N, C-alpha and C positions, 0 to 999 in steps of 0.2 A: 464195233473195233474194238480189241481192249485197250485202254489206257495206254499211252508213250512212255516206256520206263529205261530206269539206265543200258544200256549197250545197243538198243535197237539203232538200226541204219536206217535210211531213208535212200531205194531205191526207184526212181520212177515215181510213181504217184500212189506208190502201198508203203505201207511198215512192215518188214522184215528181221529177224534174228537172228543172227549170226550164229554156226551150228559148235560144236564143241570146236577147241584147238585139234588140230592135227596130232596126234601123240608118233608120228614119227621124226626118228632124229637121233639120239643116244641113247645108248644103252637103260643110263637111266632115267632118262624119260619115258621109256617104253616098259621100262620096269614099275613104274609112279604111276599108282593106280589116279585112276581122275576122281577128282572133289565131288563127292557129293554133296547140294546145298541141304542144310539141315532146313534153313530158313528163310523168309524170299521178303523183302520188304517194301511194305504198302505203296500201290503205284501212288507218283507223284502227281498232285495238280498240276494243269498247267501254267506256264507262270503269264504274269497278264499280258504282257507281248506277244504269247503265242496265242490269245485271243483274238476270235474274228474284231474286224474294226466295226461300228457300231453305224448302222446304216436302213435308210428307211428301202424296205422290200417288197414282195408280196410274200408275205410271210408265213400267211395261210393258203399260200395256194400251195404247198406238200404236204400231206399228211402225216401228221408225227402224233407221238405221245411220250410224255416227262410229267417226272413230277417234280413241284416247287415246296419251296421253303415259305415263299410267299402268296397261299392261296389266297387271304384274306384279302390281299389287294383288290379282288376283283368284284367285292363286294361293294366296292366303291363304284366301279362302272357304269350303273345303269342310271345314278345321280349326275356324272362327269356328263354320259352321254345328253340328259336330262340339260344342264345347264350350257350345255354345248362350249366345251371348252376353247375348240377351235374358234370362235368365236372370240377367247378372252385373250388368244394369239394375236389374232389378226387387229383387234381393235386397241391394245397396246402396242401393234408394230412390234412386235419383240423379235429379236433376228432368229435366223436359221441358215440353214445352208443345201444344198442340195442331199447329201447323207442323210441329213439329219433336218428334216424340216421345224418350222416355228413349232408348229404345235407338238409335234414327238420332244424336242427338246424342253418344254415346259412340262412336260409328260414326266420325262425322267427326271427332274429336280423336284415337281411335285410328289412323287412316289416316294422320296428319299425322308420327308415329312413324314407321311402318310404312314410308313414303315418304322417309325424312330429313330432313322438313323444319325447318329450325334452328329455325324462329322462326314464332308465330303468325302475324307478319304477312307471312309469305314466304308463306306459302298464296294472297297474292293472285296470285302467279305463277300458280298452277295454277288458279284459282276458277272460270273460265269453261273448265276440261276439264270433258268429261259425263261421263267414265268415275270421275272422282274421286268425283263424286254419285251418280253409281249404285251405285259401292262402297258407298255409306250408306244408299243407300235414297231419294235425294232426286233432288229435279228440280237443284239446284243445292247445292253445297256452300257452309258459311256462311264470312261475312266474318270478317274479325279481331277484328270489333270483338264480334260474336257468340259467338267461342269465348276471347276475354279475358272476358267476364262471365260466361260458363256456369262455367269452374273458379272464379270466387269465390263460386259459390253451392255447392259442392262442401264441407266441412267436415271434420276430420278423420275424423270417425266415419264417414262414409258412402267417405270413403277406404278407410279400418279394415275396412268391410263387402265394399267391391267385391275387397279384397285376399285377404281370407277365403274368399270364394265363387270368385275364380279358383285360390287354392290347391285347394279342393277338387276341381276341375277335375284339375289336374295331379297330384293326387297318385291318382285315380281314372284316369289314364291311365297309371300308375307313370314320368311323367316326374320325378318327384321322389323321390328314395329318403329321404334325413334322415339318409342313416349316418354324414355327415360334412358339415357347415356351415361356411362360410369368415362371417367376422365382418369391418365393414371401417367408419370411419368414413367420408366426404368431404365435403367441405368445397368449396360453390359458390359460385364470386365474384360478389361483385356491384360493378361500377364507380362506384354510383350514391351519391346523402346520404339516409339515411331513418331513423328513429328507432328502425323496428321490427326493423333488421338488426345484429346482432353481429358485432362481430370476433370469427373463427378464424384457426386458421395455414391458410393454403393452401400444400402441399408442393408441387403446380408450380410455385410463385412460391417458394418460400424465406422467406413473412415473413404476416405477419397483418394480415387487412385486409376488411373489411366483407365475407360470406358466408352463406350459409345452408349449417347443420350438418344433413349428410342418415346416417342408418344404413343400410346394407345387407346382407342375409343371401341366400347364394350356394349352391347345393347342390353339392357340390364331383365330385359324378359326372357330372350332367347339363351343368355351368356355367349353371344357370337361373338366376335370380333369384328369391328367393321372397318376398322383404318388403322394404319401405319402410319410411323416416320420415323427412321434413323439417321437423317441426315440431317442432323441438327448441330447448330455448333451453340459456343456459348452467347447467351444474348441474344438466341431468337426462343427464348423457351415460353416468354410471355405473348410472344404474338401466335400460336403452335394453337390454340384452340380457335382462333381464328378462322385460321386456313381449315382446320376439320371444319369448321361451316360451309365456308363459303364450298369444300368439297360435297359436303350434306345436302347443302341447297341445288348445287349440281344437278344430281344423282336422285333427289325426290323434289321434283317440279318443282321449285322454289321455296318449299317447305322447309323451316327449321325444325329444330327438335323438343319433341315437349318438355324434356328437363335434361340438362346436364347435372354431373354430380363428381364432386370433386376436390383433393386435400387444399392448404392454406399452401403450397409451395408451388402447385402451378403455375399460377398468374398473380399477377399484381390486381393493390386495390384501384388505379384508375381502368386497366384492364375489367374488372366486375361494374364498375360505372359503367362502359361502352356497352356490357352485356345488356345493363338492365336498360341501356337507352334504344337497344333494339328488338327489346320487349323481349329475350331469352330468359325465360325463368331458370334458378340456380338454387344450389345447396353445396355452402363449402361451410369448412372451418375456418374462425381466425387464428390466428397467432398467436398465443398466450405471452402476455410480456408485465413485466411487473406492476404495469399500473391497471393491466385488464386484473388482473390477480387481486391484487388490493381491492379493487371496487367489488368485485365478488365477494371478500370475504367481511366486508363491510355492512355488506347485506343482512337485512335482521330477519331470524328465523321466520316471520310470518309476511316476509315478501315470496316466499318459495312457496309452490304447489305443486303435488303429488300426480305423476300421467301415471296411466298402468297402460305397457307395450303389449298390442296382440297380434299375433303371428309371428311371432320371433322367439327363435330357438337359442335363447341367451339367458345366464344366469340371472342377471340386473334388468329387470322387468318393470320396475318401478321408480324411475328415477324423481329427481326435485328439480322444477325447473322454474329459471324467475324471465322476463320475457321484457324488451325494451326496442324502445327505436333509436336507432345511430345513424349519425351524416358521415359517411364516405365517398369523399371527391365528388361534392355536391351532391349527393344523390342519398335518399335515405330508404334504409333499410330495415328488417326486424331481426335482433339477435338475442339467441338466449345464453344464459349460463346453464349448464346440467352438469348435476350431481348425481352421482352414485349409479356411475354406467361403471365400474369399476375400475375406474382409474384417480389415482391421488388430488389432483389437479382437475377443476370443474373445466369441460367439454365447451369450448364458445359457438356456437352452432351459428351463419350468418346467412340470409335468405335475402331474396327479392320477392317471391310467393308474399304478397300480403294476406290475404285470405286463408290459406290452405291451412288445417287445424294442426297443432303442434305435434299431436301424437302421430299423424303422417310422418309431416317431417322426418321425425326422430329415428321411426322406423325406418324411413328412405333411408337414411343414412347410414344407418347398420346393414344393409342389406350391402351397403356399396363395398363389404368385404367380399362380395364374390366376385368383385374384379381381382380382387388383392390373391384370392384361393386359382379366378383362373390364370395370372401369371405368373402363383406358383406353377400351376400345369404345366403352364407353357415351356416354366424353365426344366422341368423334370420329364418331360412328353416327347417335344415339339423341340426341347433344346435349346432355346431363344439363349442362353448365356454359354452356345458353345460357338464361338466367335470363327467365321471363315476366314478372315482376316482382316486386317487390320481397319482398312481402306472403309470409310463408313456405306456407301456405296453402295456396297456389295452386302454386306449385312440389312440395308434398307431395301432388299432383293430379299433378303431370306427372310425378314421378316413379314414382309408380303404374302410370301409361303406358306407362311403358318396362320394368316388371318384366314386363307382360304381352306386350308388343313383343314382348323379348327371349325370354319363355316361346316365342312363335310363332314366331321364325327358328330358335333350336334344334328344337324339334319340327320343321320346314319342311327343317332344313339334315340331321336325321336321316333324312329319306325320299330326298336326294340326293345318291348315288355319290360317295363321294370329299370332300364336306362336311360333315360329322360334326362335325368339327372347327374349321371354317372359323369367323372372326369376320365378325359384321352385315354389313361391310360390303363385305366381298370376298364373300355371297353376293350381297347386293344389286348390287354390279357386274357379276356373271356372272350371276345366275339371273334379279333381280327387277326390273331396269333393263331393260325392253322395252316398245317399243309394240304396239299389238293393233288389230284392224278389231273392232269389237263390232255385233252383230248382236242385235236387242230385238223380240221376239214378247210377246205376251200368255201363252205357254205357257212359253218359256224365251228366255237368255238366251245367244247363242255368239258367245264372246270366241274370234277366232282369231289367234294368234301369227304377227309377221312372222319372217322366217328369222334368226337371228343364232347368231354360233360356239359356242353352249354351249347351246342352246336344245334339242340332243339328249340332254342329262343330264336335264333335264326332263322330256323326251318317255320317258325307262328308267325312271322312275319310274310311281308306278301313281295317281299323279294325274290324268293326262289318261282315266284310267278309271271317276272319278268322275262321277257328275254330281247334285249336292244338291240339294235341295227347298231354296229359300233364302223364311224368312218375312218378310224384310224386302221380300222383292221380291212379295208376292200370291203365294207360292207357286209362281212361275214355277224353272225347271230352272238350271242351271249347264251348260252343254257348253263344254270347252275343246277349243281343238283348234290346231293346226301349220299355217302356210300351205305350199301341196302345191307341190315345184317343188325 
């Protein structure tokens, strides 16, 4: 059927185009020849209100073929099936409806993160793509109004259960070890005016402005985000590290992380004493004040010793170090003054690890830059700074989707030769952003990828040999193929 164009009329169930106007009439009309069209306007795309309503149906029961721009999304399906996404929706008691059950609603919102759609309103550019809808097991992807309303129905309790179920999966596949965890706050700027949104310091703009304060935890070994919380208010920041520890113990057989690494503004000295009493190893920085700086400058040259850092890709590898014992909140800690690290003022490192060599401590804190690189990737690719709304609860669910999407990208990257340490935006550009032809039958869905420069890297992995049975496709199998030639 050809696209609907201007001038078409609807008769019964078929579109018919009216014939040429009758030329019977006046002599002038009879003598005037009919105008011949010299050009034709391209057919207009259907308006959003003309598209089918999203609903769960037997989408694979009718054989069909189509081409989708979102072919790379199907590369995540083997892991989504292996990780039992329906279990995530059930464990978190996510809302759903008869047309769009909870599993399909979760997949619809997750597809936006995996395909790097900046805002929920931008889904309208792909709302007519049948591949995006098929990924979620629907006949059409939900529009922005549904996606916006749906996220408002998910409170912090459900988001925490969703993160917990995802953490159980990550720990089961050994993607998260917990030997060392990076912690950090991130302020998501908000440009509007809303009484709920408080002002926080936004580092990327070097000023305080209305923003949502978010807490993120990242496994240092795999660079995978494992926890998030964007439902924070002023005065609650100091306790967030202990909320994270409660979350971690609940999903790791009552075990604590092997080490926490964070900067000086994450919590207070009293909280550091509590961490020490809990036997939680940590590495942090101490804020430089005039008294500490004066103490460092008064040290003689003989008090410093040079340390050679190994396996660190940085210019400054031979810092000078002075170690001492300090008492903070009635607890003893190791404190280090470190110079020649590329800063004008000495770095003050604080830890409760009393036997770990200083070389390892400095090297580990230098690697904390990984979470800042991951935050940069989250901002640029997963669009963490693109606020969906001014309400923190909604941003909280958006960050939980970021945690899941980043884990899927890391899992996918480890299966691709040469991409294990690549950032998500590079993985998407090279390996995921590919069109594909899709052939749907009741028994299977065959996705044939068009030829691309980096497709051989995907072919070399084992992902094309997998034929998972997709539960939200009524048991149809996924078959991945490459275009011959």
